[in-house]
N, C-alpha and C positions, 0 to 999 in steps of 0.2 A: 327359206321356203315362204315365210310370212311376207317377205318383200315381193315375191313373185305373185302371191295371192292378192296382195294389195294392188299391184299394177293391173292384174287381170280384172279384179273387181271394179277398179276405177274405169278401165276401158269399157267393160260391159255396162256399167251404170250410165255411161255417157253415149252409148250406142243407140241410134234410132233406126227404125225399120227402113227409112228412106236412105240410110247409109249403106244398106246391103244391096248386092246385085239382085235383080229380079229373079234370077235362076235360084239363088239361095233362099229367097222368100218362098218361092214356089215349092221347093223341096221341103222346106220346114213345114209348110201348110200340109203338104201331102203326107208327111211322116206323122204329124200331129193327128190328122184324120185317121191314119192307120192305127195309131195307138188307141184312139177312142173306139174304133171299130173292133179291134181285138178285145178291148176291155168289155165292151157291150156283149160281143158274141161269147166270150169266155166266162161271163158272169155266172152262168148256170152250170158250168162244168164242175165235176166232182173235185178237181184240184183247187178250184177257186173256193169252194165251200170249205175244204180242208184248211186252206191258208187263212180264211176268215176266222175259223174256229181257233186256229193256232194263235192268231193275233189277239183274239179275245181272251185267251188264257194268259197273255203276257201282263205283267204288273204295270199298271199305268196306262194300259191301252184304251181306257175309257175316257181319255182326255184329262186325266188328273196329273199330267206331267208338268212341272213348273219349268219354265224356260228362263 
């Protein structure tokens, strides 16, 4: 498994946007904008507030986690 992850990581790290088909870049941009739109629109939803409270209750969620 580590071997496959290393191969995929090397491939991804050497990939440039110019290497991708324009259709793939367009789809990626559209999906990224969709994610941002959903995040912005959902920010005020009760479920988002519940999730933020739950994350705040987790140990280390304030940025004190060592990496």
